[in-house]
LUMSEVO-143549 format. One line per field, with one value per residue: x, y, z of N, C-alpha, C in turn; residue in three letters. Coordinates in Angstrom, 1 decimal. Example, Ala and Ser with C-alpha at 12.3 -4.5 7.8 and 13.67 -1.06 7.14 Angstrom:
! residues 2
n_X c(13.2, 12.8)
n_Y c(-5.7, -2.2)
n_Z c(7.8, 7.1)
ca_X c(12.3, 13.7)
ca_Y c(-4.5, -1.1)
ca_Z c(7.8, 7.1)
c_X c(13.2, 12.9)
c_Y c(-3.3, 0.0)
c_Z c(7.8, 7.9)
residuo c(ALA, SER)
***
This chain:
! residues 230
n_X c(24.9, 27.0, 26.2, 26.6, 29.3, 30.1, 29.1, 30.6, 33.2, 33.0, 32.3, 29.6, 27.0, 24.1, 23.7, 24.6, 22.6, 20.4, 21.3, 21.3, 18.7, 17.8, 19.4, 18.1, 15.6, 16.5, 17.6, 15.3, 13.8, 15.4, 14.8, 12.5, 13.0, 12.6, 9.8, 9.3, 10.5, 8.8, 6.4, 7.1, 7.8, 6.8, 3.7, 4.0, 6.6, 7.2, 7.8, 10.4, 11.7, 11.6, 13.2, 15.7, 16.4, 16.7, 18.8, 20.8, 21.8, 24.0, 26.3, 26.6, 27.0, 29.6, 31.1, 30.4, 31.1, 33.9, 34.6, 34.0, 35.9, 38.3, 38.2, 37.5, 39.5, 40.7, 40.7, 41.5, 39.5, 37.8, 35.9, 34.9, 36.0, 34.7, 32.1, 32.3, 33.0, 30.6, 29.0, 30.0, 29.2, 26.4, 26.2, 27.0, 24.9, 22.8, 23.7, 23.4, 20.7, 19.8, 19.7, 17.6, 14.5, 11.1, 7.8, 5.4, 2.7, -0.7, -3.1, -5.5, -8.9, -12.0, -14.3, -13.1, -12.3, -11.0, -9.9, -9.8, -10.4, -7.8, -8.5, -10.1, -8.4, -6.5, -7.9, -8.0, -7.3, -5.1, -3.5, -2.9, -1.4, 0.8, 1.8, 2.3, 4.2, 6.3, 6.9, 7.7, 10.0, 11.7, 11.8, 13.1, 15.4, 16.5, 16.9, 18.8, 20.9, 21.7, 22.6, 24.7, 27.4, 28.1, 28.0, 30.0, 32.2, 32.3, 32.8, 35.4, 36.3, 37.9, 37.5, 37.6, 36.6, 34.0, 33.1, 33.3, 31.3, 29.0, 29.1, 28.5, 26.0, 24.6, 25.0, 23.4, 20.9, 20.5, 21.5, 19.7, 17.9, 18.3, 16.9, 14.5, 12.2, 11.6, 11.1, 8.8, 6.9, 6.8, 6.2, 4.5, 3.5, 2.9, 4.0, 6.8, 7.1, 6.6, 8.8, 10.7, 10.0, 10.6, 13.4, 14.2, 13.7, 15.7, 18.0, 17.8, 18.1, 20.8, 22.2, 21.8, 23.3, 26.0, 29.1, 31.1, 33.0, 32.0, 29.4, 28.3, 28.5, 27.1, 24.5, 23.9, 24.0, 21.9, 19.8, 19.7, 18.8, 16.3, 15.0, 14.9, 13.2, 10.9)
n_Y c(9.8, 11.6, 12.6, 10.2, 9.9, 12.2, 11.5, 9.2, 10.3, 12.1, 10.3, 9.9, 8.4, 8.6, 10.4, 8.9, 6.9, 8.5, 9.2, 6.8, 6.2, 8.0, 7.0, 4.6, 5.4, 6.5, 4.2, 2.7, 4.1, 3.8, 1.2, 1.4, 1.6, -0.6, -0.7, 1.6, 0.8, -1.2, 0.2, 1.8, 0.0, -2.0, -3.9, -6.8, -7.1, -6.5, -8.1, -9.0, -6.5, -5.7, -7.7, -7.3, -4.8, -5.5, -7.2, -5.5, -4.9, -6.6, -5.2, -3.6, -5.7, -6.5, -4.1, -2.8, -4.3, -4.4, -1.7, -0.9, -2.4, -1.3, 1.4, 1.6, 2.0, 4.3, 6.8, 8.2, 7.4, 4.4, 3.3, 5.8, 6.8, 5.0, 5.9, 8.4, 7.7, 6.5, 8.7, 9.8, 7.8, 8.2, 10.7, 10.1, 8.5, 10.3, 11.8, 10.0, 9.6, 12.0, 11.8, 10.3, 10.0, 10.6, 10.1, 12.7, 13.2, 12.6, 15.3, 15.7, 15.0, 16.6, 14.9, 12.5, 9.0, 8.2, 5.9, 3.0, 3.2, 3.0, 1.4, -0.6, -1.8, -3.0, -5.1, -7.1, -10.4, -11.0, -8.7, -9.0, -11.4, -10.6, -8.5, -9.9, -11.7, -10.0, -8.8, -11.0, -11.8, -9.5, -9.3, -11.7, -11.4, -9.0, -9.5, -11.6, -10.6, -8.2, -9.1, -10.8, -9.6, -8.7, -11.1, -12.6, -11.1, -11.4, -14.1, -14.1, -13.6, -12.0, -8.7, -8.8, -11.4, -11.1, -9.2, -10.8, -12.7, -11.0, -10.0, -12.3, -12.7, -10.5, -11.0, -13.3, -12.1, -10.5, -11.7, -13.8, -12.2, -12.2, -14.4, -14.7, -13.5, -15.1, -17.5, -16.9, -16.4, -18.9, -20.8, -19.6, -17.0, -17.5, -20.0, -19.5, -17.7, -19.5, -21.2, -19.3, -18.9, -21.5, -21.5, -19.6, -21.0, -23.0, -21.4, -20.5, -22.9, -23.7, -21.5, -22.0, -24.2, -24.0, -22.1, -21.7, -20.4, -21.2, -21.8, -19.4, -18.2, -19.8, -19.7, -16.9, -16.5, -18.2, -17.0, -14.5, -15.4, -16.4, -14.1, -12.7, -14.3, -14.0)
n_Z c(18.1, 18.6, 21.1, 22.5, 22.3, 23.7, 26.2, 26.8, 26.8, 29.0, 30.9, 31.7, 32.8, 32.7, 30.7, 28.6, 28.6, 27.8, 25.3, 23.9, 23.8, 21.9, 19.8, 19.4, 18.4, 16.0, 14.8, 14.6, 12.7, 10.5, 9.9, 8.5, 5.9, 4.3, 4.0, 2.6, 0.2, -0.5, -1.0, -3.2, -5.2, -8.0, -7.8, -8.1, -7.5, -4.9, -2.7, -3.3, -3.4, -0.7, 0.4, -0.9, 0.1, 2.8, 2.4, 1.9, 4.4, 4.7, 4.1, 6.4, 8.2, 7.6, 7.7, 10.1, 12.6, 12.2, 11.9, 14.5, 16.0, 15.1, 15.8, 18.5, 20.4, 19.6, 20.7, 24.0, 25.9, 26.0, 23.3, 22.6, 20.2, 18.5, 18.6, 17.5, 14.9, 14.2, 14.0, 11.6, 9.8, 9.9, 8.8, 6.2, 5.4, 5.3, 3.2, 1.1, 1.1, 0.2, -2.5, -3.1, -4.6, -4.1, -5.3, -5.6, -3.2, -4.1, -4.2, -1.5, -1.8, -1.1, -0.2, 0.0, 0.6, 3.7, 4.6, 6.8, 10.3, 12.8, 15.0, 13.8, 12.1, 13.8, 14.9, 13.1, 12.3, 10.6, 11.1, 13.8, 13.8, 12.3, 14.0, 16.4, 15.5, 14.7, 17.2, 18.7, 17.2, 17.4, 20.2, 21.2, 19.7, 20.6, 23.3, 23.4, 21.6, 22.8, 25.2, 24.6, 24.0, 26.6, 28.0, 26.8, 27.4, 30.2, 30.1, 29.4, 26.7, 24.0, 22.5, 19.8, 19.2, 20.1, 18.2, 15.9, 16.4, 16.5, 13.9, 12.3, 13.3, 12.2, 9.5, 9.4, 9.9, 7.5, 5.1, 4.3, 2.9, 0.2, -0.7, 0.8, -0.1, -2.4, -1.1, 0.4, -1.6, -2.7, -0.6, 1.2, 3.5, 6.3, 6.7, 6.4, 8.5, 10.6, 10.4, 11.2, 13.9, 14.9, 14.4, 16.3, 18.6, 18.3, 18.4, 21.1, 22.5, 21.7, 22.8, 25.5, 25.8, 26.3, 26.8, 24.9, 22.2, 19.6, 20.3, 21.0, 18.5, 16.7, 17.8, 17.7, 14.9, 14.0, 15.3, 13.9, 11.4, 12.1, 12.9, 10.5, 9.0, 10.5)
ca_X c(26.2, 27.8, 25.9, 27.2, 30.8, 30.3, 28.8, 31.8, 34.4, 32.7, 32.0, 28.3, 26.1, 22.7, 23.7, 24.7, 21.3, 19.6, 21.8, 21.0, 17.2, 17.8, 19.9, 17.0, 14.7, 17.3, 17.7, 13.9, 13.4, 16.2, 14.2, 11.4, 13.4, 12.0, 8.4, 9.3, 10.8, 7.6, 5.4, 7.6, 8.0, 5.6, 3.0, 4.6, 8.0, 7.3, 8.6, 11.8, 12.2, 11.9, 14.3, 16.9, 16.7, 17.3, 20.1, 21.8, 22.5, 25.3, 27.4, 26.8, 27.6, 31.1, 31.7, 30.1, 32.0, 35.3, 34.8, 34.0, 37.1, 39.4, 38.1, 37.1, 40.6, 41.3, 40.9, 41.9, 38.4, 37.3, 34.6, 34.6, 36.3, 33.7, 30.9, 32.6, 32.9, 29.2, 28.4, 30.4, 28.3, 25.1, 26.3, 27.1, 23.5, 22.1, 24.1, 22.8, 19.2, 19.5, 19.5, 16.4, 13.3, 9.8, 6.7, 4.5, 1.4, -1.8, -3.9, -6.6, -10.2, -12.9, -15.0, -12.4, -12.3, -9.8, -9.5, -10.4, -9.8, -6.8, -9.2, -10.7, -7.3, -5.8, -8.7, -7.9, -6.4, -3.8, -2.6, -2.5, -0.3, 2.0, 2.3, 2.9, 5.4, 7.3, 7.2, 8.5, 11.3, 12.5, 12.0, 14.1, 16.7, 17.1, 17.4, 20.1, 21.9, 22.2, 23.3, 25.8, 28.7, 28.4, 28.2, 31.3, 33.2, 32.3, 33.4, 36.8, 36.6, 38.4, 36.5, 37.6, 35.7, 32.6, 32.8, 33.1, 30.0, 28.0, 29.2, 27.8, 24.6, 24.0, 24.9, 22.2, 19.8, 20.3, 21.8, 18.5, 17.1, 18.4, 16.0, 13.3, 11.0, 11.2, 10.5, 7.5, 6.1, 6.6, 5.6, 3.5, 4.0, 2.8, 5.0, 8.1, 7.2, 6.7, 10.3, 11.4, 9.8, 11.4, 14.8, 14.4, 13.8, 17.0, 18.9, 17.8, 18.7, 22.2, 22.7, 21.8, 24.1, 27.4, 29.6, 32.2, 32.9, 31.2, 28.1, 27.8, 28.5, 25.9, 23.3, 23.6, 23.7, 20.5, 18.9, 19.5, 18.0, 15.0, 14.5, 14.7, 12.0, 9.7)
ca_Y c(9.3, 12.6, 12.6, 9.0, 10.3, 13.1, 10.7, 8.3, 11.1, 12.7, 9.2, 10.3, 7.2, 9.0, 11.0, 7.7, 6.3, 9.4, 9.2, 5.5, 6.3, 8.7, 6.1, 3.6, 6.1, 6.6, 2.9, 2.2, 4.8, 3.1, -0.1, 1.7, 1.7, -1.7, -0.4, 2.5, 0.1, -2.0, 1.1, 2.4, -1.0, -2.6, -4.9, -8.1, -7.0, -5.9, -9.0, -8.9, -5.2, -5.7, -8.6, -6.7, -3.8, -6.2, -7.8, -4.4, -5.0, -7.3, -4.2, -3.3, -6.9, -6.5, -2.8, -2.4, -4.8, -4.1, -0.3, -0.8, -2.9, -0.4, 2.7, 1.7, 2.5, 5.4, 7.9, 7.7, 6.7, 3.3, 3.4, 7.2, 6.9, 4.3, 6.7, 9.4, 7.0, 6.3, 10.0, 9.9, 6.9, 8.9, 11.8, 9.4, 8.0, 11.5, 12.2, 9.0, 9.8, 13.3, 11.5, 9.5, 10.8, 10.0, 10.8, 13.6, 12.6, 13.3, 16.2, 15.1, 15.5, 17.0, 13.8, 11.2, 7.9, 8.3, 4.6, 2.4, 3.6, 2.1, 0.4, -1.6, -2.5, -3.8, -6.2, -8.1, -11.5, -10.9, -7.7, -9.6, -12.4, -9.8, -7.8, -10.8, -12.3, -9.0, -8.6, -12.2, -11.8, -8.5, -9.5, -12.7, -10.9, -7.9, -10.1, -12.3, -9.8, -7.2, -9.8, -11.6, -9.0, -8.7, -12.5, -13.0, -10.4, -12.1, -15.4, -13.9, -13.5, -10.7, -7.9, -9.3, -12.6, -10.6, -8.6, -11.9, -13.3, -10.0, -10.0, -13.4, -12.4, -9.5, -11.8, -14.1, -11.2, -9.9, -12.6, -14.5, -11.3, -12.5, -15.4, -14.8, -13.2, -16.3, -18.5, -16.5, -16.6, -20.4, -21.6, -18.8, -16.1, -18.1, -21.1, -19.0, -17.2, -20.6, -21.6, -18.3, -19.3, -22.7, -21.1, -18.9, -22.0, -23.6, -20.4, -20.5, -24.2, -23.6, -20.5, -22.6, -25.5, -23.8, -20.7, -21.7, -19.4, -21.7, -21.8, -18.0, -17.8, -20.5, -19.2, -15.6, -16.6, -18.8, -15.9, -13.6, -15.9, -16.5, -12.7, -12.4, -15.0, -13.5)
ca_Z c(18.2, 19.2, 22.5, 23.1, 22.4, 24.9, 27.5, 27.1, 27.2, 30.3, 31.8, 32.3, 32.5, 32.4, 29.3, 27.6, 28.5, 27.0, 23.9, 23.3, 23.5, 20.6, 18.9, 19.2, 17.5, 14.7, 14.2, 14.2, 11.5, 9.4, 9.5, 7.7, 4.4, 3.5, 3.7, 1.5, -1.0, -0.9, -1.6, -4.4, -6.2, -8.6, -6.9, -8.2, -7.1, -3.6, -1.8, -3.7, -3.0, 0.7, 0.6, -1.3, 1.1, 4.0, 2.1, 2.0, 5.7, 4.7, 4.1, 7.8, 8.9, 7.4, 8.0, 11.5, 13.7, 11.9, 12.3, 16.0, 16.4, 14.7, 16.4, 19.9, 21.2, 18.8, 21.7, 25.3, 26.5, 25.2, 22.5, 22.2, 18.8, 17.8, 18.5, 16.5, 13.5, 13.9, 13.5, 10.2, 9.1, 9.9, 7.8, 4.9, 5.2, 5.0, 1.8, 0.1, 1.1, -0.5, -3.9, -3.3, -5.1, -3.9, -6.0, -4.8, -2.8, -4.8, -3.3, -1.0, -2.2, 0.0, 0.4, -0.3, 1.6, 4.5, 5.0, 8.0, 11.5, 13.4, 15.9, 13.0, 11.5, 14.8, 15.3, 12.1, 12.6, 9.9, 11.7, 15.0, 13.5, 11.9, 15.2, 17.4, 14.9, 14.8, 18.6, 19.1, 16.5, 18.0, 21.6, 21.3, 19.2, 21.5, 24.6, 23.2, 21.0, 23.7, 26.3, 24.2, 24.2, 28.0, 28.5, 26.2, 28.2, 31.5, 29.9, 29.1, 25.3, 23.5, 21.8, 18.4, 19.2, 20.1, 16.9, 14.9, 16.6, 16.0, 12.4, 11.8, 13.6, 11.3, 8.3, 9.5, 9.8, 6.2, 4.0, 3.7, 2.2, -1.2, -1.2, 1.6, -1.0, -3.2, -0.2, 0.8, -2.7, -3.0, 0.5, 1.9, 4.6, 7.6, 6.8, 6.6, 9.9, 11.5, 10.4, 12.0, 15.3, 15.2, 14.5, 17.6, 19.6, 18.1, 19.0, 22.6, 22.9, 21.5, 23.7, 26.8, 25.8, 26.8, 26.6, 24.0, 21.1, 18.6, 20.7, 20.9, 17.1, 16.0, 18.4, 17.2, 13.5, 13.8, 15.8, 12.9, 10.3, 12.6, 12.9, 9.1, 8.6, 11.2)
c_X c(27.2, 27.5, 26.6, 28.7, 31.0, 30.1, 30.0, 33.0, 34.2, 32.4, 30.6, 27.3, 24.7, 22.6, 23.9, 23.4, 20.4, 20.0, 21.3, 19.5, 17.1, 18.3, 18.9, 16.0, 15.3, 17.3, 16.3, 13.4, 14.2, 15.5, 13.0, 11.7, 12.7, 10.5, 8.3, 9.6, 9.6, 6.5, 5.8, 7.7, 6.7, 5.0, 3.6, 6.0, 8.3, 8.1, 10.0, 12.5, 12.5, 13.1, 15.6, 17.4, 17.3, 18.6, 21.2, 22.5, 23.7, 26.5, 27.7, 27.4, 29.1, 31.7, 31.6, 31.1, 33.5, 35.6, 34.8, 35.4, 38.3, 39.4, 37.8, 38.2, 41.4, 41.6, 41.2, 40.8, 37.9, 36.0, 34.3, 34.9, 35.2, 32.4, 31.1, 32.5, 31.5, 28.5, 28.8, 29.5, 26.9, 25.1, 26.3, 25.7, 22.7, 22.4, 23.5, 21.3, 18.9, 19.3, 18.3, 15.2, 12.0, 8.8, 5.9, 3.2, 0.3, -2.6, -5.1, -7.9, -11.1, -13.6, -14.4, -12.4, -11.0, -9.3, -10.1, -9.7, -8.8, -7.5, -9.7, -9.5, -6.6, -6.6, -8.7, -6.9, -5.0, -2.9, -2.1, -1.3, 0.9, 2.6, 3.0, 4.2, 6.6, 7.8, 8.1, 9.9, 12.2, 12.8, 13.1, 15.4, 17.3, 17.7, 18.7, 21.2, 22.5, 23.0, 24.6, 27.2, 29.1, 28.7, 29.6, 32.4, 33.4, 33.0, 34.9, 37.2, 37.1, 37.3, 36.4, 36.7, 34.3, 32.2, 32.6, 31.7, 28.9, 28.0, 28.4, 26.3, 23.9, 24.0, 23.6, 20.9, 19.5, 20.6, 20.6, 17.7, 17.2, 17.4, 14.7, 12.1, 10.6, 10.6, 9.1, 6.5, 5.8, 5.9, 4.6, 4.1, 4.0, 3.8, 6.4, 8.2, 7.3, 8.1, 11.1, 11.2, 10.6, 12.9, 15.1, 14.5, 15.2, 18.1, 19.0, 18.4, 20.2, 22.8, 22.8, 22.7, 25.5, 27.8, 30.9, 32.0, 31.9, 29.7, 27.5, 27.6, 27.3, 24.6, 22.9, 23.3, 22.3, 19.5, 18.7, 18.7, 16.5, 14.3, 14.1, 13.3, 10.7, 9.4)
c_Y c(10.3, 12.7, 11.4, 9.3, 11.2, 12.4, 9.9, 9.2, 11.7, 11.6, 9.5, 9.2, 7.6, 9.7, 9.9, 7.0, 7.2, 9.3, 7.9, 5.5, 7.0, 7.8, 5.0, 4.2, 6.2, 5.2, 2.4, 2.9, 4.2, 1.8, 0.2, 1.7, 0.6, -1.5, 0.6, 1.8, -0.7, -1.0, 1.7, 1.3, -1.4, -3.7, -6.3, -8.2, -6.6, -6.8, -9.0, -7.6, -5.1, -6.6, -8.0, -5.6, -4.4, -6.7, -6.7, -4.3, -5.8, -6.4, -3.9, -4.5, -6.9, -5.2, -2.5, -2.9, -4.5, -2.6, -0.1, -1.3, -2.0, 0.9, 2.8, 2.2, 3.6, 6.6, 7.3, 7.0, 5.6, 3.5, 4.8, 7.4, 6.1, 5.1, 7.9, 8.9, 6.8, 7.6, 10.2, 9.1, 7.6, 10.0, 11.2, 9.0, 9.2, 11.9, 11.3, 9.3, 11.1, 13.0, 10.7, 10.4, 10.0, 10.8, 11.6, 12.9, 13.3, 14.2, 15.5, 15.8, 15.7, 15.8, 12.5, 10.3, 8.1, 7.0, 4.2, 3.0, 2.6, 1.0, -0.8, -2.5, -3.5, -5.0, -7.3, -9.2, -11.4, -9.8, -8.3, -10.5, -11.6, -9.1, -8.7, -11.4, -11.3, -8.8, -9.8, -12.2, -10.7, -8.7, -10.5, -12.1, -9.9, -8.5, -10.8, -11.5, -8.8, -7.9, -10.4, -10.9, -8.9, -10.1, -12.9, -12.3, -11.1, -13.5, -15.3, -13.8, -12.1, -10.0, -8.4, -10.5, -12.1, -10.0, -9.7, -12.5, -12.3, -9.9, -11.1, -13.3, -11.5, -10.2, -12.6, -13.3, -10.8, -10.8, -13.3, -13.5, -11.5, -13.5, -15.5, -14.5, -14.3, -17.3, -18.2, -16.7, -18.1, -21.1, -20.9, -18.1, -16.9, -19.3, -20.6, -18.4, -18.4, -21.2, -20.6, -18.6, -20.5, -22.4, -20.4, -19.9, -22.7, -22.7, -20.5, -21.8, -24.2, -22.7, -21.1, -23.8, -25.3, -22.4, -20.7, -20.7, -19.9, -21.7, -20.4, -17.7, -18.5, -19.9, -17.8, -15.6, -17.2, -17.7, -14.9, -14.1, -16.0, -15.1, -12.3, -13.0, -14.5, -12.1)
c_Z c(18.8, 20.7, 23.2, 23.3, 23.6, 26.2, 27.8, 27.5, 28.6, 31.3, 32.5, 31.9, 32.0, 31.0, 28.3, 27.5, 27.6, 25.5, 23.2, 23.0, 22.1, 19.5, 18.5, 18.2, 16.1, 14.0, 13.8, 12.9, 10.3, 9.0, 8.6, 6.2, 3.6, 3.2, 2.6, 0.2, -1.5, -1.6, -2.9, -5.6, -6.8, -7.7, -6.9, -7.9, -5.7, -2.6, -2.0, -3.3, -1.6, 1.0, 0.2, -0.4, 2.3, 3.7, 2.1, 3.4, 5.8, 4.7, 5.6, 8.6, 8.8, 8.0, 9.5, 12.5, 13.4, 12.2, 13.8, 16.5, 16.2, 15.4, 17.8, 20.8, 20.5, 19.7, 23.1, 26.0, 25.6, 24.5, 22.1, 20.7, 18.0, 17.6, 17.5, 15.1, 13.2, 13.4, 12.0, 9.3, 8.9, 8.8, 6.3, 4.5, 4.7, 3.5, 0.8, 0.0, 0.3, -2.0, -4.1, -3.6, -4.9, -4.7, -5.1, -4.4, -3.6, -3.8, -2.8, -1.4, -1.0, 0.7, 0.1, 0.9, 2.4, 5.0, 6.3, 9.2, 12.1, 14.3, 15.1, 12.5, 12.5, 15.2, 14.2, 12.5, 11.9, 10.5, 13.0, 14.8, 13.2, 13.2, 16.2, 16.8, 15.0, 16.3, 19.1, 18.5, 17.2, 19.4, 21.8, 20.9, 20.1, 22.8, 24.4, 22.6, 22.0, 24.9, 25.9, 24.4, 25.7, 28.5, 28.0, 27.0, 29.5, 31.3, 29.4, 27.6, 25.0, 22.7, 20.3, 18.2, 19.2, 18.8, 15.8, 15.1, 16.2, 14.5, 11.8, 12.1, 12.6, 9.9, 8.3, 9.4, 8.3, 5.0, 3.4, 2.8, 0.7, -1.7, -0.3, 0.8, -1.8, -2.3, 0.2, -0.4, -3.0, -1.9, 1.3, 3.1, 5.9, 7.8, 7.0, 8.0, 10.9, 11.6, 11.3, 13.5, 15.7, 15.3, 15.8, 18.7, 19.5, 18.7, 20.5, 23.1, 22.8, 22.5, 25.1, 26.9, 26.3, 26.5, 25.8, 22.9, 20.0, 19.0, 20.6, 19.4, 16.4, 16.5, 17.8, 15.7, 13.3, 14.3, 14.7, 11.8, 10.8, 12.6, 11.5, 8.7, 9.3, 10.8)
residuo c(ALA, LEU, LEU, CYS, TYR, TRP, ALA, ALA, ALA, ASP, ARG, ASN, PHE, TRP, LEU, LEU, VAL, ALA, ALA, THR, VAL, ILE, ALA, GLY, TYR, TYR, SER, ALA, ASN, GLY, GLN, LEU, TYR, ARG, PHE, ALA, ALA, ALA, GLU, LEU, ALA, ALA, PRO, ASP, TYR, ARG, GLU, LYS, ALA, VAL, SER, LEU, VAL, LEU, ALA, GLY, GLY, LEU, VAL, GLY, ALA, VAL, VAL, GLY, PRO, ASN, LEU, ALA, SER, ARG, THR, ARG, ASN, LEU, LEU, GLU, VAL, PRO, PHE, ALA, GLY, ALA, TYR, LEU, SER, LEU, ALA, VAL, VAL, ALA, LEU, LEU, SER, MET, ALA, VAL, MET, ALA, PHE, MET, LYS, PHE, PRO, LEU, LEU, PRO, PRO, LYS, LYS, ALA, ASN, ALA, ASP, THR, GLY, ARG, PRO, LEU, SER, VAL, ILE, VAL, ARG, GLN, PRO, VAL, PHE, MET, VAL, ALA, ALA, ILE, GLY, ALA, ALA, LEU, GLY, TYR, GLY, VAL, MET, ASN, LEU, LEU, MET, ALA, ALA, THR, PRO, LEU, ALA, MET, GLN, VAL, CYS, GLY, PHE, GLU, PHE, GLY, ASP, THR, ALA, LEU, VAL, LEU, GLN, TRP, HIS, VAL, ILE, GLY, MET, PHE, ALA, PRO, GLY, PHE, PHE, THR, GLY, HIS, LEU, ILE, ARG, ARG, PHE, GLY, THR, LEU, GLN, ILE, MET, ALA, VAL, GLY, VAL, PHE, LEU, ASN, GLY, VAL, CYS, ILE, ALA, VAL, ALA, LEU, SER, GLY, VAL, GLU, LEU, HIS, GLN, PHE, LEU, ILE, ALA, LEU, PHE, VAL, LEU, GLY, VAL, GLY, TRP, ASN, PHE, LEU)
***
């Protein structure tokens, strides 16, 4: 975030590119929280633990766009203030994580089973379905989510409208976390993933139907729910 601020203040495009590569790594690691929750929770509570961690993203859905709107013109260079505020958010995250306690790993025994090699795991149909589902969910989401702010700017919308659309997108991503675990337990994993694929198709159809505010908003909201299910 500090590199992004420096790049914006210095108007250095390639430094901004490098900084966002680091930001992507930071964001990807943040997505691992749900797996940590699954490993630490009791076996019959794992789906709910993952769902509740995802539901925590609702805080980001409200705070994130509003924080960007209020700080993007805080300094002379547009968005430099937003990057500085993001650095503060990162520091707050580090402070919260300092209170998280993980159990110590048991010491490895000399002749203990080290598990299956990765080459065996990736050939499993269940792994292939999970990997393809995740790739589809993230691929569609990244293409539409990243393009939407630029498309809305080209279509003449104010930044506040863009922030509203992104806010509802993030709500769509994380609000289902309150009940996705229940749906998976009742209907099955593949069935919920299939609904996610269908919702991705609905999102694309709405996005192609026009460039009005409600079309951007509905498409991005449905996109978020589809990502959650996948």
